[in-house]
MINU-971882 format. One record per residue (C-alpha): residue in three letters; x, y, z. Coordinates in nm, 2 decimals, m for minus. Layout:
% residues N
rec aa=ALA, east=X, north=Y, up=Z
...
% end
This chain:
% residues 441
rec aa=MET, east=m7.16, north=m0.78, up=m1.37
rec aa=PRO, east=m6.98, north=m1.06, up=m1.55
rec aa=ARG, east=m6.99, north=m1.42, up=m1.45
rec aa=GLU, east=m6.67, north=m1.60, up=m1.37
rec aa=SER, east=m6.57, north=m1.91, up=m1.57
rec aa=ASP, east=m6.34, north=m2.12, up=m1.36
rec aa=SER, east=m6.53, north=m2.43, up=m1.25
rec aa=ARG, east=m6.25, north=m2.57, up=m1.04
rec aa=HIS, east=m6.21, north=m2.28, up=m0.81
rec aa=SER, east=m6.46, north=m2.06, up=m0.63
rec aa=GLU, east=m6.37, north=m1.71, up=m0.71
rec aa=THR, east=m6.53, north=m1.38, up=m0.60
rec aa=ALA, east=m6.77, north=m1.23, up=m0.85
rec aa=GLY, east=m6.89, north=m0.95, up=m0.63
rec aa=ARG, east=m6.75, north=m0.72, up=m0.37
rec aa=GLY, east=m6.65, north=m0.97, up=m0.10
rec aa=SER, east=m6.89, north=m1.25, up=m0.21
rec aa=SER, east=m6.80, north=m1.57, up=m0.38
rec aa=SER, east=m6.95, north=m1.74, up=m0.68
rec aa=ASP, east=m6.89, north=m2.02, up=m0.93
rec aa=HIS, east=m7.09, north=m1.96, up=m1.24
rec aa=VAL, east=m7.03, north=m2.07, up=m1.59
rec aa=ILE, east=m7.21, north=m1.89, up=m1.88
rec aa=ASN, east=m7.14, north=m2.05, up=m2.21
rec aa=VAL, east=m7.17, north=m1.78, up=m2.47
rec aa=GLY, east=m6.85, north=m1.89, up=m2.65
rec aa=MET, east=m6.97, north=m2.10, up=m2.94
rec aa=THR, east=m7.29, north=m2.03, up=m3.14
rec aa=ASP, east=m7.23, north=m2.27, up=m3.43
rec aa=VAL, east=m7.49, north=m2.54, up=m3.50
rec aa=ARG, east=m7.22, north=m2.78, up=m3.59
rec aa=GLY, east=m7.12, north=m2.80, up=m3.23
rec aa=PRO, east=m6.83, north=m2.66, up=m3.03
rec aa=GLY, east=m6.67, north=m2.99, up=m2.98
rec aa=SER, east=m6.61, north=m3.07, up=m3.35
rec aa=GLU, east=m6.27, north=m3.03, up=m3.50
rec aa=GLU, east=m6.43, north=m2.81, up=m3.76
rec aa=GLY, east=m6.50, north=m2.55, up=m3.50
rec aa=ILE, east=m6.14, north=m2.49, up=m3.41
rec aa=GLY, east=m6.08, north=m2.23, up=m3.68
rec aa=PHE, east=m6.40, north=m2.02, up=m3.62
rec aa=CYS, east=m6.32, north=m1.65, up=m3.61
rec aa=ILE, east=m6.63, north=m1.49, up=m3.75
rec aa=PHE, east=m6.95, north=m1.53, up=m3.55
rec aa=LYS, east=m7.30, north=m1.43, up=m3.50
rec aa=ALA, east=m7.35, north=m1.25, up=m3.17
rec aa=PRO, east=m7.46, north=m1.48, up=m2.89
rec aa=GLN, east=m7.82, north=m1.44, up=m2.79
rec aa=SER, east=m7.72, north=m1.33, up=m2.44
rec aa=LEU, east=m7.54, north=m1.03, up=m2.59
rec aa=SER, east=m7.76, north=m0.95, up=m2.88
rec aa=GLU, east=m8.07, north=m0.93, up=m2.66
rec aa=ILE, east=m7.91, north=m0.62, up=m2.49
rec aa=ASN, east=m7.83, north=m0.44, up=m2.82
rec aa=LEU, east=m7.90, north=m0.64, up=m3.14
rec aa=LYS, east=m7.79, north=m0.37, up=m3.38
rec aa=ALA, east=m7.45, north=m0.33, up=m3.21
rec aa=TYR, east=m7.32, north=m0.63, up=m3.40
rec aa=GLN, east=m7.50, north=m0.59, up=m3.73
rec aa=PRO, east=m7.43, north=m0.35, up=m4.02
rec aa=ASN, east=m7.61, north=m0.02, up=m4.05
rec aa=ILE, east=m7.54, north=0.07, up=m4.41
rec aa=VAL, east=m7.29, north=m0.17, up=m4.57
rec aa=PRO, east=m7.30, north=m0.56, up=m4.54
rec aa=ILE, east=m6.98, north=m0.75, up=m4.56
rec aa=GLY, east=m6.96, north=m1.12, up=m4.58
rec aa=PRO, east=m7.24, north=m1.38, up=m4.59
rec aa=PHE, east=m7.44, north=m1.32, up=m4.27
rec aa=HIS, east=m7.63, north=m1.01, up=m4.40
rec aa=HIS, east=m7.57, north=m1.04, up=m4.77
rec aa=GLY, east=m7.87, north=m0.99, up=m5.00
rec aa=LYS, east=m8.10, north=m0.80, up=m4.76
rec aa=LEU, east=m8.33, north=m0.55, up=m4.93
rec aa=GLU, east=m8.22, north=m0.26, up=m4.72
rec aa=PHE, east=m7.87, north=m0.28, up=m4.85
rec aa=GLN, east=m7.94, north=m0.30, up=m5.22
rec aa=LYS, east=m7.83, north=0.06, up=m5.29
rec aa=MET, east=m7.50, north=0.00, up=m5.11
rec aa=GLU, east=m7.44, north=m0.31, up=m5.32
rec aa=LYS, east=m7.42, north=m0.08, up=m5.62
rec aa=HIS, east=m7.15, north=0.13, up=m5.45
rec aa=LYS, east=m6.96, north=m0.19, up=m5.36
rec aa=ARG, east=m6.96, north=m0.30, up=m5.73
rec aa=ARG, east=m6.86, north=0.05, up=m5.84
rec aa=PHE, east=m6.56, north=0.06, up=m5.60
rec aa=SER, east=m6.46, north=m0.29, up=m5.72
rec aa=THR, east=m6.46, north=m0.17, up=m6.08
rec aa=ASP, east=m6.25, north=0.14, up=m5.99
rec aa=LEU, east=m5.99, north=m0.09, up=m5.83
rec aa=LEU, east=m5.98, north=m0.33, up=m6.13
rec aa=ASN, east=m5.95, north=m0.04, up=m6.37
rec aa=ARG, east=m5.61, north=0.04, up=m6.23
rec aa=THR, east=m5.47, north=m0.31, up=m6.27
rec aa=ASP, east=m5.45, north=m0.59, up=m6.52
rec aa=GLN, east=m5.67, north=m0.81, up=m6.30
rec aa=THR, east=m6.03, north=m0.90, up=m6.37
rec aa=ILE, east=m6.31, north=m1.03, up=m6.15
rec aa=ASP, east=m6.27, north=m1.37, up=m6.31
rec aa=LYS, east=m5.89, north=m1.38, up=m6.23
rec aa=LEU, east=m5.95, north=m1.27, up=m5.87
rec aa=ALA, east=m6.22, north=m1.53, up=m5.83
rec aa=GLU, east=m5.99, north=m1.80, up=m5.97
rec aa=SER, east=m5.72, north=m1.70, up=m5.72
rec aa=LEU, east=m5.97, north=m1.73, up=m5.43
rec aa=LYS, east=m6.12, north=m2.05, up=m5.54
rec aa=PRO, east=m5.86, north=m2.28, up=m5.37
rec aa=MET, east=m5.94, north=m2.10, up=m5.04
rec aa=GLU, east=m6.31, north=m2.18, up=m5.04
rec aa=GLU, east=m6.29, north=m2.44, up=m4.77
rec aa=GLU, east=m6.07, north=m2.23, up=m4.56
rec aa=ILE, east=m6.31, north=m1.94, up=m4.60
rec aa=ARG, east=m6.61, north=m2.15, up=m4.50
rec aa=ARG, east=m6.43, north=m2.28, up=m4.19
rec aa=CYS, east=m6.39, north=m1.92, up=m4.06
rec aa=TYR, east=m6.76, north=m1.88, up=m4.01
rec aa=SER, east=m6.93, north=m2.03, up=m3.71
rec aa=GLU, east=m7.25, north=m2.12, up=m3.90
rec aa=ASP, east=m7.30, north=m2.31, up=m4.22
rec aa=ILE, east=m7.29, north=m2.09, up=m4.53
rec aa=ASP, east=m7.57, north=m2.17, up=m4.77
rec aa=PHE, east=m7.43, north=m1.99, up=m5.07
rec aa=LYS, east=m7.30, north=m2.19, up=m5.36
rec aa=SER, east=m6.93, north=m2.20, up=m5.45
rec aa=ASP, east=m6.95, north=m1.93, up=m5.72
rec aa=GLU, east=m7.18, north=m1.71, up=m5.51
rec aa=LEU, east=m6.95, north=m1.72, up=m5.21
rec aa=ILE, east=m6.63, north=m1.65, up=m5.40
rec aa=GLY, east=m6.80, north=m1.37, up=m5.60
rec aa=MET, east=m6.92, north=m1.22, up=m5.27
rec aa=MET, east=m6.56, north=m1.24, up=m5.13
rec aa=VAL, east=m6.42, north=m1.07, up=m5.44
rec aa=VAL, east=m6.66, north=m0.78, up=m5.44
rec aa=ASP, east=m6.66, north=m0.72, up=m5.06
rec aa=GLY, east=m6.28, north=m0.75, up=m5.05
rec aa=CYS, east=m6.22, north=m0.52, up=m5.34
rec aa=PHE, east=m6.47, north=m0.27, up=m5.19
rec aa=ILE, east=m6.27, north=m0.25, up=m4.86
rec aa=ILE, east=m5.94, north=m0.22, up=m5.03
rec aa=GLU, east=m6.06, north=0.05, up=m5.27
rec aa=LEU, east=m6.22, north=0.24, up=m4.98
rec aa=PHE, east=m5.89, north=0.23, up=m4.79
rec aa=TYR, east=m5.70, north=0.33, up=m5.11
rec aa=LYS, east=m5.92, north=0.63, up=m5.19
rec aa=TYR, east=m5.91, north=0.76, up=m4.83
rec aa=TYR, east=m5.53, north=0.71, up=m4.82
rec aa=TYR, east=m5.47, north=0.93, up=m5.12
rec aa=ARG, east=m5.75, north=1.18, up=m5.03
rec aa=LYS, east=m5.62, north=1.24, up=m4.68
rec aa=SER, east=m5.28, north=1.08, up=m4.60
rec aa=GLN, east=m5.11, north=1.18, up=m4.92
rec aa=GLY, east=m5.28, north=1.51, up=m4.97
rec aa=HIS, east=m5.43, north=1.40, up=m5.31
rec aa=THR, east=m5.78, north=1.49, up=m5.41
rec aa=HIS, east=m5.96, north=1.20, up=m5.58
rec aa=PRO, east=m6.15, north=1.32, up=m5.89
rec aa=GLY, east=m6.53, north=1.34, up=m5.88
rec aa=HIS, east=m6.78, north=1.36, up=m5.60
rec aa=ASP, east=m6.79, north=1.03, up=m5.42
rec aa=PRO, east=m7.08, north=1.03, up=m5.17
rec aa=LEU, east=m6.91, north=0.76, up=m4.96
rec aa=LEU, east=m6.62, north=0.98, up=m4.89
rec aa=THR, east=m6.76, north=1.33, up=m4.91
rec aa=GLU, east=m7.10, north=1.31, up=m4.72
rec aa=PRO, east=m7.00, north=1.35, up=m4.36
rec aa=TRP, east=m7.27, north=1.12, up=m4.21
rec aa=ARG, east=m7.17, north=0.82, up=m4.41
rec aa=LEU, east=m6.80, north=0.77, up=m4.31
rec aa=PRO, east=m6.86, north=0.71, up=m3.94
rec aa=PHE, east=m7.12, north=0.45, up=m4.02
rec aa=LEU, east=m6.89, north=0.28, up=m4.27
rec aa=MET, east=m6.62, north=0.26, up=m4.00
rec aa=GLN, east=m6.85, north=0.11, up=m3.75
rec aa=ASP, east=m6.98, north=m0.14, up=m3.99
rec aa=LEU, east=m6.63, north=m0.26, up=m4.09
rec aa=ALA, east=m6.56, north=m0.33, up=m3.73
rec aa=LYS, east=m6.86, north=m0.53, up=m3.64
rec aa=LEU, east=m6.86, north=m0.90, up=m3.54
rec aa=GLU, east=m7.12, north=m1.03, up=m3.79
rec aa=ASN, east=m6.98, north=m0.81, up=m4.07
rec aa=GLN, east=m6.64, north=m0.96, up=m4.14
rec aa=ILE, east=m6.45, north=m1.15, up=m4.41
rec aa=PRO, east=m6.12, north=m1.34, up=m4.34
rec aa=TRP, east=m5.80, north=m1.13, up=m4.34
rec aa=SER, east=m5.65, north=m1.39, up=m4.57
rec aa=VAL, east=m5.90, north=m1.30, up=m4.84
rec aa=LEU, east=m5.82, north=m0.93, up=m4.81
rec aa=LYS, east=m5.45, north=m1.00, up=m4.81
rec aa=CYS, east=m5.48, north=m1.22, up=m5.12
rec aa=LEU, east=m5.68, north=m0.96, up=m5.31
rec aa=PHE, east=m5.45, north=m0.68, up=m5.20
rec aa=ASP, east=m5.14, north=m0.86, up=m5.32
rec aa=LEU, east=m5.30, north=m0.93, up=m5.65
rec aa=THR, east=m5.39, north=m0.56, up=m5.71
rec aa=LEU, east=m5.06, north=m0.41, up=m5.60
rec aa=LYS, east=m5.00, north=m0.29, up=m5.95
rec aa=SER, east=m5.27, north=m0.04, up=m5.90
rec aa=TRP, east=m5.03, north=0.17, up=m5.70
rec aa=ASN, east=m4.80, north=0.41, up=m5.88
rec aa=GLU, east=m4.54, north=0.41, up=m5.60
rec aa=SER, east=m4.41, north=0.19, up=m5.32
rec aa=PRO, east=m4.74, north=0.07, up=m5.17
rec aa=PRO, east=m4.82, north=0.07, up=m4.80
rec aa=SER, east=m4.91, north=m0.25, up=m4.63
rec aa=LEU, east=m5.28, north=m0.35, up=m4.59
rec aa=SER, east=m5.24, north=m0.30, up=m4.21
rec aa=GLU, east=m5.12, north=0.05, up=m4.26
rec aa=LEU, east=m5.41, north=0.13, up=m4.49
rec aa=ALA, east=m5.66, north=m0.01, up=m4.24
rec aa=LEU, east=m5.51, north=0.18, up=m3.94
rec aa=LYS, east=m5.50, north=0.51, up=m4.12
rec aa=PHE, east=m5.85, north=0.47, up=m4.23
rec aa=PHE, east=m5.98, north=0.41, up=m3.88
rec aa=ASN, east=m5.75, north=0.66, up=m3.73
rec aa=GLN, east=m5.96, north=0.95, up=m3.85
rec aa=ILE, east=m6.19, north=0.88, up=m3.56
rec aa=VAL, east=m5.97, north=0.72, up=m3.29
rec aa=HIS, east=m5.68, north=0.97, up=m3.34
rec aa=ARG, east=m5.38, north=0.77, up=m3.23
rec aa=GLU, east=m5.02, north=0.90, up=m3.28
rec aa=ASP, east=m4.83, north=0.79, up=m3.59
rec aa=ASP, east=m4.55, north=0.64, up=m3.38
rec aa=VAL, east=m4.81, north=0.41, up=m3.22
rec aa=LEU, east=m4.96, north=0.31, up=m3.55
rec aa=LYS, east=m4.63, north=0.23, up=m3.71
rec aa=LYS, east=m4.58, north=m0.06, up=m3.46
rec aa=TYR, east=m4.86, north=m0.25, up=m3.62
rec aa=PHE, east=m4.80, north=m0.18, up=m3.99
rec aa=ASP, east=m4.66, north=m0.54, up=m4.03
rec aa=ARG, east=m4.92, north=m0.71, up=m3.80
rec aa=GLU, east=m5.22, north=m0.91, up=m3.92
rec aa=GLY, east=m5.53, north=m1.04, up=m3.77
rec aa=GLU, east=m5.80, north=m1.30, up=m3.85
rec aa=HIS, east=m6.02, north=m1.02, up=m3.98
rec aa=LEU, east=m6.04, north=m0.64, up=m3.95
rec aa=LEU, east=m6.22, north=m0.65, up=m3.61
rec aa=ASN, east=m5.96, north=m0.87, up=m3.45
rec aa=PHE, east=m5.67, north=m0.68, up=m3.61
rec aa=LEU, east=m5.80, north=m0.36, up=m3.45
rec aa=ARG, east=m5.84, north=m0.53, up=m3.12
rec aa=LEU, east=m5.48, north=m0.66, up=m3.12
rec aa=THR, east=m5.35, north=m0.30, up=m3.17
rec aa=TYR, east=m5.51, north=m0.20, up=m2.84
rec aa=ILE, east=m5.37, north=m0.48, up=m2.62
rec aa=PRO, east=m5.10, north=m0.32, up=m2.40
rec aa=ASP, east=m4.74, north=m0.43, up=m2.44
rec aa=SER, east=m4.67, north=m0.42, up=m2.06
rec aa=GLN, east=m4.67, north=m0.76, up=m1.90
rec aa=GLU, east=m4.77, north=m0.85, up=m1.54
rec aa=THR, east=m4.49, north=m0.92, up=m1.30
rec aa=LYS, east=m4.48, north=m1.29, up=m1.21
rec aa=ARG, east=m4.59, north=m1.31, up=m0.85
rec aa=LYS, east=m4.84, north=m1.52, up=m0.67
rec aa=SER, east=m5.19, north=m1.39, up=m0.62
rec aa=LYS, east=m5.38, north=m1.44, up=m0.30
rec aa=ASP, east=m5.61, north=m1.74, up=m0.29
rec aa=PHE, east=m5.91, north=m1.50, up=m0.23
rec aa=LEU, east=m5.96, north=m1.24, up=m0.50
rec aa=ARG, east=m6.25, north=m1.01, up=m0.54
rec aa=LEU, east=m6.36, north=m0.71, up=m0.75
rec aa=ILE, east=m6.30, north=m0.36, up=m0.64
rec aa=GLN, east=m6.52, north=m0.08, up=m0.50
rec aa=PRO, east=m6.67, north=0.20, up=m0.71
rec aa=ALA, east=m6.45, north=0.51, up=m0.78
rec aa=ASN, east=m6.61, north=0.73, up=m0.51
rec aa=LYS, east=m6.56, north=0.47, up=m0.24
rec aa=LEU, east=m6.20, north=0.41, up=m0.34
rec aa=HIS, east=m6.15, north=0.79, up=m0.32
rec aa=GLN, east=m6.29, north=0.79, up=0.03
rec aa=ALA, east=m6.05, north=0.51, up=0.12
rec aa=GLY, east=m5.76, north=0.73, up=0.02
rec aa=ILE, east=m5.68, north=0.61, up=m0.33
rec aa=LYS, east=m5.58, north=0.88, up=m0.58
rec aa=PHE, east=m5.68, north=0.87, up=m0.94
rec aa=ARG, east=m5.44, north=1.00, up=m1.20
rec aa=PRO, east=m5.51, north=1.02, up=m1.58
rec aa=THR, east=m5.23, north=0.90, up=m1.81
rec aa=HIS, east=m5.17, north=0.91, up=m2.18
rec aa=CYS, east=m5.06, north=0.57, up=m2.29
rec aa=GLU, east=m5.05, north=0.38, up=m2.62
rec aa=SER, east=m5.34, north=0.17, up=m2.50
rec aa=PHE, east=m5.64, north=0.27, up=m2.29
rec aa=MET, east=m5.61, north=m0.07, up=m2.12
rec aa=ASP, east=m5.27, north=0.00, up=m1.96
rec aa=ILE, east=m5.39, north=0.04, up=m1.60
rec aa=LYS, east=m5.14, north=0.05, up=m1.31
rec aa=PHE, east=m5.16, north=0.09, up=m0.93
rec aa=SER, east=m4.88, north=0.19, up=m0.70
rec aa=ASN, east=m4.84, north=0.36, up=m0.36
rec aa=GLY, east=m5.21, north=0.44, up=m0.34
rec aa=VAL, east=m5.23, north=0.59, up=m0.69
rec aa=LEU, east=m5.45, north=0.44, up=m0.96
rec aa=GLU, east=m5.32, north=0.54, up=m1.30
rec aa=ILE, east=m5.58, north=0.50, up=m1.58
rec aa=PRO, east=m5.53, north=0.60, up=m1.94
rec aa=VAL, east=m5.76, north=0.87, up=m2.07
rec aa=LEU, east=m6.07, north=0.72, up=m2.23
rec aa=LYS, east=m6.23, north=0.92, up=m2.51
rec aa=PHE, east=m6.59, north=0.79, up=m2.49
rec aa=ASP, east=m6.79, north=0.83, up=m2.81
rec aa=ASP, east=m7.01, north=0.63, up=m3.04
rec aa=PHE, east=m6.73, north=0.46, up=m3.23
rec aa=LEU, east=m6.54, north=0.35, up=m2.92
rec aa=SER, east=m6.85, north=0.22, up=m2.75
rec aa=SER, east=m6.93, north=0.02, up=m3.07
rec aa=LEU, east=m6.57, north=m0.12, up=m3.07
rec aa=PHE, east=m6.60, north=m0.22, up=m2.70
rec aa=LEU, east=m6.92, north=m0.42, up=m2.77
rec aa=ASN, east=m6.78, north=m0.60, up=m3.07
rec aa=PHE, east=m6.43, north=m0.66, up=m2.91
rec aa=ILE, east=m6.60, north=m0.82, up=m2.61
rec aa=ALA, east=m6.84, north=m1.03, up=m2.83
rec aa=PHE, east=m6.54, north=m1.16, up=m3.03
rec aa=GLU, east=m6.35, north=m1.25, up=m2.71
rec aa=GLN, east=m6.64, north=m1.43, up=m2.57
rec aa=CYS, east=m6.70, north=m1.63, up=m2.89
rec aa=HIS, east=m6.34, north=m1.71, up=m2.99
rec aa=ARG, east=m6.18, north=m2.00, up=m2.80
rec aa=GLY, east=m5.82, north=m1.89, up=m2.84
rec aa=SER, east=m5.86, north=m1.52, up=m2.79
rec aa=SER, east=m5.73, north=m1.34, up=m2.49
rec aa=LYS, east=m5.99, north=m1.15, up=m2.28
rec aa=HIS, east=m5.82, north=m0.82, up=m2.25
rec aa=VAL, east=m6.11, north=m0.60, up=m2.34
rec aa=THR, east=m6.35, north=m0.80, up=m2.13
rec aa=ASP, east=m6.11, north=m0.76, up=m1.84
rec aa=TYR, east=m6.09, north=m0.39, up=m1.89
rec aa=ALA, east=m6.46, north=m0.35, up=m1.92
rec aa=THR, east=m6.51, north=m0.54, up=m1.60
rec aa=PHE, east=m6.26, north=m0.32, up=m1.42
rec aa=MET, east=m6.44, north=0.00, up=m1.55
rec aa=ALA, east=m6.78, north=m0.15, up=m1.46
rec aa=CYS, east=m6.66, north=m0.18, up=m1.10
rec aa=LEU, east=m6.55, north=0.18, up=m1.09
rec aa=LEU, east=m6.86, north=0.31, up=m1.26
rec aa=ASN, east=m7.13, north=0.18, up=m1.04
rec aa=THR, east=m7.34, north=0.50, up=m1.04
rec aa=PRO, east=m7.36, north=0.83, up=m1.24
rec aa=ALA, east=m7.18, north=0.99, up=m0.95
rec aa=ASP, east=m6.88, north=0.76, up=m1.02
rec aa=ALA, east=m6.89, north=0.86, up=m1.39
rec aa=GLU, east=m6.90, north=1.23, up=m1.29
rec aa=PHE, east=m6.60, north=1.17, up=m1.06
rec aa=LEU, east=m6.39, north=1.01, up=m1.34
rec aa=CYS, east=m6.49, north=1.28, up=m1.58
rec aa=ASN, east=m6.39, north=1.55, up=m1.34
rec aa=ARG, east=m6.05, north=1.38, up=m1.29
rec aa=LYS, east=m6.01, north=1.39, up=m1.68
rec aa=ILE, east=m5.99, north=1.01, up=m1.69
rec aa=ILE, east=m6.30, north=0.99, up=m1.91
rec aa=GLU, east=m6.35, north=1.25, up=m2.19
rec aa=ARG, east=m6.72, north=1.24, up=m2.27
rec aa=TYR, east=m6.80, north=1.32, up=m2.63
rec aa=PHE, east=m7.16, north=1.21, up=m2.62
rec aa=GLY, east=m7.42, north=1.12, up=m2.36
rec aa=THR, east=m7.45, north=1.19, up=m1.99
rec aa=ASP, east=m7.29, north=1.05, up=m1.67
rec aa=GLU, east=m7.60, north=0.83, up=m1.65
rec aa=LYS, east=m7.54, north=0.69, up=m2.00
rec aa=ILE, east=m7.17, north=0.62, up=m1.93
rec aa=ALA, east=m7.25, north=0.44, up=m1.61
rec aa=HIS, east=m7.54, north=0.25, up=m1.78
rec aa=PHE, east=m7.31, north=0.15, up=m2.07
rec aa=PHE, east=m7.04, north=m0.01, up=m1.85
rec aa=SER, east=m7.29, north=m0.18, up=m1.62
rec aa=ASN, east=m7.45, north=m0.34, up=m1.92
rec aa=ILE, east=m7.14, north=m0.42, up=m2.12
rec aa=GLY, east=m7.03, north=m0.68, up=m1.88
rec aa=LYS, east=m7.36, north=m0.86, up=m1.83
rec aa=ASP, east=m7.36, north=m1.24, up=m1.90
rec aa=VAL, east=m6.99, north=m1.25, up=m2.01
rec aa=VAL, east=m6.73, north=m1.50, up=m1.89
rec aa=PHE, east=m6.48, north=m1.33, up=m1.66
rec aa=ASN, east=m6.21, north=m1.52, up=m1.46
rec aa=ILE, east=m6.05, north=m1.29, up=m1.20
rec aa=ARG, east=m5.75, north=m1.53, up=m1.17
rec aa=GLU, east=m5.66, north=m1.50, up=m1.54
rec aa=THR, east=m5.73, north=m1.14, up=m1.60
rec aa=TYR, east=m5.43, north=m0.92, up=m1.69
rec aa=LEU, east=m5.55, north=m0.68, up=m1.42
rec aa=ARG, east=m5.55, north=m0.94, up=m1.14
rec aa=HIS, east=m5.27, north=m0.77, up=m0.95
rec aa=VAL, east=m5.44, north=m0.43, up=m0.98
rec aa=PHE, east=m5.75, north=m0.58, up=m0.83
rec aa=GLN, east=m5.55, north=m0.74, up=m0.55
rec aa=ASP, east=m5.33, north=m0.44, up=m0.47
rec aa=VAL, east=m5.62, north=m0.20, up=m0.46
rec aa=ASN, east=m5.81, north=m0.42, up=m0.22
rec aa=THR, east=m5.50, north=m0.47, up=m0.01
rec aa=TYR, east=m5.45, north=m0.10, up=0.02
rec aa=CYS, east=m5.82, north=m0.04, up=0.12
rec aa=GLU, east=m5.78, north=m0.30, up=0.40
rec aa=LYS, east=m5.51, north=m0.08, up=0.57
rec aa=ASP, east=m5.71, north=0.07, up=0.86
rec aa=LEU, east=m5.49, north=0.37, up=0.92
rec aa=CYS, east=m5.50, north=0.47, up=0.55
rec aa=VAL, east=m5.88, north=0.44, up=0.54
rec aa=TYR, east=m5.93, north=0.64, up=0.86
rec aa=TRP, east=m5.69, north=0.92, up=0.76
rec aa=ALA, east=m5.86, north=0.94, up=0.41
rec aa=SER, east=m6.20, north=0.95, up=0.57
rec aa=PHE, east=m6.08, north=1.23, up=0.80
rec aa=LYS, east=m5.94, north=1.43, up=0.51
rec aa=ASN, east=m6.25, north=1.38, up=0.30
rec aa=THR, east=m6.47, north=1.49, up=0.59
rec aa=TYR, east=m6.28, north=1.79, up=0.71
rec aa=PHE, east=m6.05, north=1.90, up=0.42
rec aa=LYS, east=m6.30, north=1.86, up=0.14
rec aa=THR, east=m6.30, north=2.23, up=0.05
rec aa=ARG, east=m6.13, north=2.55, up=0.17
rec aa=TRP, east=m6.42, north=2.63, up=0.40
rec aa=TYR, east=m6.41, north=2.28, up=0.55
rec aa=LEU, east=m6.04, north=2.33, up=0.61
rec aa=ILE, east=m6.09, north=2.67, up=0.77
rec aa=SER, east=m6.37, north=2.53, up=0.99
rec aa=ALA, east=m6.14, north=2.24, up=1.10
rec aa=ILE, east=m5.86, north=2.49, up=1.19
rec aa=VAL, east=m6.09, north=2.71, up=1.39
rec aa=ALA, east=m6.22, north=2.40, up=1.57
rec aa=PHE, east=m5.87, north=2.29, up=1.65
rec aa=ILE, east=m5.79, north=2.64, up=1.78
rec aa=LEU, east=m6.10, north=2.65, up=2.00
rec aa=LEU, east=m6.03, north=2.30, up=2.12
rec aa=GLY, east=m5.67, north=2.40, up=2.21
rec aa=LEU, east=m5.79, north=2.71, up=2.39
rec aa=SER, east=m6.04, north=2.51, up=2.58
rec aa=ALA, east=m5.78, north=2.26, up=2.68
rec aa=ILE, east=m5.55, north=2.54, up=2.80
rec aa=GLN, east=m5.83, north=2.70, up=3.00
rec aa=SER, east=m5.92, north=2.37, up=3.16
rec aa=SER, east=m5.55, north=2.32, up=3.25
rec aa=TYR, east=m5.53, north=2.65, up=3.42
rec aa=ALA, east=m5.85, north=2.59, up=3.61
rec aa=VAL, east=m5.72, north=2.25, up=3.74
rec aa=ILE, east=m5.38, north=2.41, up=3.84
rec aa=SER, east=m5.56, north=2.70, up=4.02
rec aa=TYR, east=m5.77, north=2.45, up=4.21
rec aa=TYR, east=m5.48, north=2.24, up=4.34
rec aa=ARG, east=m5.23, north=2.53, up=4.37
rec aa=PRO, east=m5.42, north=2.84, up=4.48
rec aa=ARG, east=m5.24, north=3.17, up=4.49
rec aa=SER, east=m5.10, north=3.26, up=4.83
% end
C-alpha cells in the first residue's frame, strides 16, 4: 500500500491504523531537488523504488525517444526507421534537417532543463536527436491519421503500420516516462512542417489522441475537448485527458480519515456497486449506499499507462496525484483475487488479459512505496462517506442478514420455510399456554 506524505499530521495509512511516513521518490536528479534548476524538470528516470518492481515498465521496448536510451545497440534497426520517417516528412515540405535544427537551437537550454539528469550529448548531437525523434513522431501520427481517420491508404508497405505486433509496442513506448521529448519541441517542429498538409491541418493534440485512441477507444466527443490542450510531453498530455472534470464539493473532512475495506467486505456491509460509463475512469462517486465506479478496461496498454502516470506524478513536483489516488482506491478494493472476481462479475472491470490473481497483484503492487496523502486526494470524501456508511450498525446488520439468508433463491426459500415453521411453532406454543390456563369446561 502507499505511504502517506503529510509530515505535519498523523493520517491513517491502513484500515483503522495511523501512520506518518514520508517516502521521497520525487526527485531523481543528481543536481539536487533544492536547486532552482530542478523546478522545470518534467522528464525523469524512474525512481529506484518503482523501477525495482518493474524495470521495463518505464523503458522503451522497440523505439527510443530522447536522450536516456539513445544509441543503445538493440535499437539500431529502429533508428533507420526513424530517419526514414523524418525524410518522408521533409519531402512534403520546403524544410530541411538543417533548417529545423536552426529553429530548435535557441531552445537548447530549455530542452536540457526539462530532463532530471545531466545530458552528456553535445549541442549538435542533442539538437539533431530532437529533430529526428520529433519528426518521427509527427510523421507517425500523420501516416496513421491519413491511413485510418481520413480513409486514405498510404502507398507502399510500411512495417511500422502494417505489422500488427509493432503498433501496440510503439504506442506503449511513446507513453513511457523515460522515453519523452518536450512538447515544445514537437510543437515547434509541427508548426514548421504544416505545409506538408494539403488541407486544413488538425492540431498536434488531435493527431496524438487519434493515434492512441486505436487502443483506448474513447468517444470522439470526449477527444474533441482536448484538441486544443497541451502537456509538457506526450505522457503528461495523455494523463491530463483522463483527469475528471467534476470537482469535489467544498466541505470539511473528519480529522480522522482512513482507507476503505475490500470490495467483498463493503458488499457484506450493504454497499452496492454500480458500473458507470464516464469520460474518465477516475470519476468515482458514492451516494446513498451506492458506489459508482466507471468501467475499467484492463489490458496491457492501460496497465502500462497506469505505471507511467503514477511514476510521473511521483517525480513531478507540481503535478496533481489523480492517478495515484485512483490506484490507491482500487488497491483498497482489490485486496484478494476474490475481490477482483467480484468487480469483474459486477462489470466494473473488463478483463482483457490475465486472471483475477493478476489484477489483484497488479493493483497491490502499483501503490507500493508511493507518496499518498489521504487529506489531499480528490477521493477523500468518497473514503470518508464509505467508512461513515459502514459504521451504521443497522445497515451493517441488515446487510449481513441479507447476505446470509437471501444470497440465492434456495437461501431465500429456506429462510421463508424457517419463518413459517417458526410462526407455526409460536402459534402452537400459544395454544398450549392458553389451554393450560383456560382449560375447556
